[in-house]
C-alpha positions as CSV (number, residue, x, y, z in Angstrom):
1,M,-7.4,-4.4,22.2
2,I,-6.8,-1.3,19.9
3,Y,-4.1,-1.1,17.4
4,R,-2.5,2.3,16.9
5,F,-0.9,2.9,13.4
6,R,1.0,5.4,12.0
7,I,-0.2,6.1,8.1
8,I,2.8,8.0,6.2
9,L,2.6,8.9,2.7
10,D,5.6,8.0,1.0
11,A,6.9,11.5,0.0
12,Q,9.2,14.0,0.8
13,E,7.1,16.1,2.6
14,D,5.9,14.8,6.0
15,V,2.4,13.8,5.7
16,F,0.8,11.2,8.2
17,R,-2.1,10.2,9.9
18,D,-2.3,8.3,13.4
19,V,-5.4,5.9,13.4
20,E,-6.5,3.5,16.1
21,I,-8.7,0.6,15.3
22,E,-9.8,-2.5,17.1
23,Q,-7.6,-5.1,16.3
24,T,-10.6,-7.7,15.2
25,S,-11.4,-5.3,12.4
26,T,-11.0,-6.3,8.6
27,L,-8.2,-4.9,6.5
28,E,-11.4,-3.5,4.3
29,D,-12.5,-1.5,7.5
30,F,-8.8,-0.3,7.8
31,H,-8.8,0.6,4.1
32,N,-11.9,3.0,4.7
33,A,-10.4,4.3,7.7
34,I,-7.5,5.3,5.8
35,T,-9.0,6.7,2.7
36,Q,-11.7,8.9,5.1
37,A,-8.3,10.2,7.2
38,F,-6.6,11.4,4.0
39,G,-9.8,12.5,2.2
40,F,-10.0,10.1,-0.4
41,A,-13.2,9.2,-2.0
42,G,-12.7,5.4,-1.3
43,Q,-13.9,4.3,-5.1
44,E,-10.5,3.1,-6.4
45,M,-8.7,0.0,-6.3
46,A,-6.3,-0.6,-3.2
47,S,-4.2,-3.2,-1.7
48,F,-2.2,-3.7,1.4
49,Y,1.2,-5.8,1.1
50,I,2.8,-7.5,3.9
51,S,6.2,-5.7,4.6
52,D,9.1,-6.6,6.6
53,D,11.6,-4.0,8.6
54,E,13.2,-3.1,5.2
55,W,9.7,-2.1,3.7
56,S,9.9,-5.0,1.1
57,Q,6.4,-5.5,-0.7
58,G,5.4,-9.3,0.2
59,E,2.1,-10.7,0.0
60,E,-0.6,-8.7,-1.5
61,I,-4.1,-8.6,0.2
62,A,-6.5,-6.8,-2.3
63,L,-9.7,-5.1,-2.1
64,F,-11.1,-7.3,-4.9
65,D,-10.3,-10.7,-6.5
66,M,-9.1,-9.5,-9.9
67,S,-7.2,-12.7,-10.7
68,E,-9.8,-14.2,-13.1
69,G,-9.7,-17.4,-11.1
70,T,-5.8,-18.1,-11.8
71,D,-4.5,-17.7,-8.4
72,E,-6.3,-17.5,-5.0
73,T,-6.0,-13.6,-3.8
74,R,-6.3,-12.6,-0.3
75,L,-9.1,-10.3,0.2
76,M,-9.3,-7.4,2.6
77,G,-12.9,-8.2,3.6
78,S,-11.8,-11.7,4.7
79,T,-8.7,-10.9,6.8
80,L,-8.3,-9.5,10.3
81,L,-5.9,-7.2,11.3
82,D,-4.7,-9.6,13.8
83,D,-3.9,-11.8,11.2
84,V,-1.4,-9.6,9.5
85,A,-0.1,-7.2,12.1
86,D,0.8,-7.8,15.8
87,K,3.9,-6.6,18.0
88,K,6.4,-8.7,15.7
89,N,4.9,-8.0,12.5
90,T,4.3,-4.3,12.6
91,R,4.8,-3.1,8.9
92,L,2.6,-3.0,6.1
93,I,2.4,-0.9,2.7
94,Y,-1.0,0.4,1.3
95,V,-1.6,1.6,-2.1
96,Y,-4.4,3.5,-3.1
97,D,-5.5,3.8,-6.9
98,F,-3.3,2.2,-8.9
99,L,-3.3,4.9,-11.6
100,S,-2.1,7.3,-9.2
101,M,-0.1,5.1,-7.1
102,W,-0.6,6.7,-3.7
103,T,2.0,4.9,-1.7
104,F,1.8,4.7,2.2
105,L,4.2,3.2,4.9
106,V,1.8,1.7,7.7
107,E,3.5,0.8,11.0
108,L,1.8,-0.4,14.0
109,A,2.8,1.9,16.9
110,E,1.0,0.6,19.8
111,V,-1.2,-1.9,21.1
112,A,-3.7,-0.4,23.8
113,E,-6.9,-1.2,25.6
114,P,-9.9,0.4,24.2
115,E,-11.3,3.6,26.2
116,L,-14.7,4.0,26.7
117,G,-16.7,6.6,24.8
118,I,-14.4,6.3,22.0
119,I,-15.7,5.3,18.5
120,Y,-13.4,3.1,16.4
121,P,-11.9,3.3,13.9
122,N,-10.8,6.8,15.3
123,L,-8.4,9.4,13.7
124,M,-6.2,10.3,16.7
125,F,-3.8,13.0,14.6
126,A,-3.2,14.5,11.2
127,H,0.1,16.0,10.2
128,G,0.6,17.7,6.6
129,D,-1.7,18.2,3.8
130,L,-2.0,15.4,1.0
131,P,-0.7,16.9,-2.5
132,E,-2.9,17.4,-5.5
133,E,-1.1,14.3,-7.2
134,A,0.5,11.3,-5.9
135,P,4.3,11.7,-5.3
136,E,6.5,10.3,-8.4
137,K,7.9,7.2,-7.6
138,E,11.7,6.4,-8.6
139,F,12.2,3.0,-9.8
140,V,15.8,1.8,-10.0
141,G,16.8,-1.1,-11.8
142,E,19.8,-3.1,-11.4
143,T,21.8,-1.5,-13.7
144,E,21.5,2.0,-11.9
145,G,22.2,4.8,-14.3
146,E,21.5,2.6,-17.6
147,D,18.7,2.1,-19.6
148,A,17.3,-1.5,-19.0
149,M,16.2,-1.7,-22.9
150,D,19.8,-0.9,-24.0
151,D,20.6,-4.2,-21.9
152,L,18.1,-6.2,-23.7
153,D,19.0,-5.0,-27.2
154,E,22.7,-6.2,-26.7
155,D,21.3,-9.6,-25.9
156,N,19.2,-10.3,-28.8
157,E,19.7,-10.2,-32.5
158,D,18.9,-7.5,-34.8
159,Y,15.2,-7.3,-35.6
160,S,15.6,-4.6,-38.5
161,D,14.0,-7.2,-41.2
162,L,11.0,-7.5,-39.4
163,D,7.9,-6.5,-41.3
164,E,7.0,-2.9,-39.9
165,N,3.4,-3.6,-39.8
166,Y,4.1,-6.4,-37.6
167,L,5.3,-3.9,-34.8
């Protein structure tokens, strides 16, 4: 079977790519298809995250194991697409280049039969141009409109007597 995904840049402008790929491909294959579809060199760290209908970020599936042995990390190269996506679980989040934080919303749009003569993965459709820099992310905490550090300062004792060289 062939999975048809829409990969949308998490930005104000509409920038997306429609990619079809074999369901038995690995997430590393899918990562390579996405980087090529958007014109990235593909040399940066990246991760997929399992997501729900609200686009909540769940379990990470990383390109490389950077955990230093503390936790077992699920890796793209050993994870098949059909292990993480199907007709019930259609959403993933893809982050490319953790310094720039290119963030993409990935949604399984259709499951289809393979077509003769098509080489997969296949870029079906491209809309919009990738901006020069990754779109800024707005992180909102529980105390919207307040500085979170102000909340911490109210809860802690005065540290003004600490040696300045220590800080």
